[in-house]
N, C-alpha and C positions, 0 to 999 in steps of 0.2 A: 504494500500500500504506500501511496505517496502523500506527503503533506502539502497542502495548498494554502496560500495566503489570499484571502479575499479582503479588500480594503477600499476605503474611500477617504479623500481629504475632507476635513471638516467644512470647508466652504462649499462643497458639493451638496450638502444637505441644507436646503433653504426651506425653512418651515416657519409658520406662524406659531406664536406661543400656544394657541389652541390645538394645533396639529401635533406638536411635539409629544404629548403623552400618548396619543393614538399611535404614532409612528414607533415610539419606544415600546409600547405593548406588542405591536406587530413584530418588531425586530426580536424582542425577547421570546416570542412564540416560536420563531424560526430557530433560535438558539436551543430552545427546549426540545424542538423536533430533532435537531442534530444530536443533542445529548441522548435522546431516546433511541436514535438510530445507531448510536455508538461510534459516530464519526467526529465528534467534537473534541478538539485538543485544547484550545484556548481562545479567548476573545476579550476585547475591551477597547477602550478609547484612550488615546494619549492625553494625559493631564496637561493641557496647554498653558495653564497658569504657573507651572513649575518649569523654570528654565533648564534646558539640557546642559550637561557639562561634558567635556572630553577628557577621558582618562588615558594618558599616554602610555607607551610601552615601558617607560621608566617608573610608572606609578603615579606621576604627578597629575594633578587635576586642574583644568582651566575652564573658563567660561567660553573659550573659543570652541567652535564646532567645525566640522568639515564644511568648506565653502560650497554653497549651492545646494546643500542637503537640508531640506525642511521636512520633518516627519511629524505629521499630525493627523487627526481624524480617528476613524474606527477600523478595527482589525479583527478578523476571525481566522483561526487556523483550523482546518479540517483535515482528517486523514481519510483518503478516498481511493477507490480502486483504479480510477482513470480520470482523464481530463474532462470527459463528457459529464461524469457525475459532478465534478467540481464546477463546471459551467451551470449545471442545474441548480446546485446550491447557491452559487453566485446570483443566479436569476431570482431565487427565492428571497435572498437578502436584499437585492436591488428593489424588488417590489415592496418589501416591508419598509425599507428605509427611504423609498421614493427618490433614490439617486443611483446613478451608475456605479458599478463596482469594478475594481481592477482585480484580475486573477493572475496569480504568479505561482509557479511551482518551485518547491524547495528541492535542492539537489539531494540525492540519496546520501545518507551518512549511516554506515553500518553500526556506529556506536550510539546512535540516538534511538 
């Protein structure tokens, strides 16, 4: 089985305050479905109010980050038998969240 990352940047989800609880409930329902199906690995959103730091190879920590890299939004990792199944789950999440989802495949790591 392969692990897939399904994600969206926070600015892709444009909702009114009234829509947000409805969309959140729909998204949580899809996650519960994934858990029940035994394919859920991890999911969540980046806490954008907490600044990232860069931990260097020497162990030092700085507020600088990699240039041009901005990671924010919501993420779900699922373990699925093939890309077609991953696309179906991404579709379910896109419908629930009312925004397009990016789908990426993790490289195989025998130690994970």
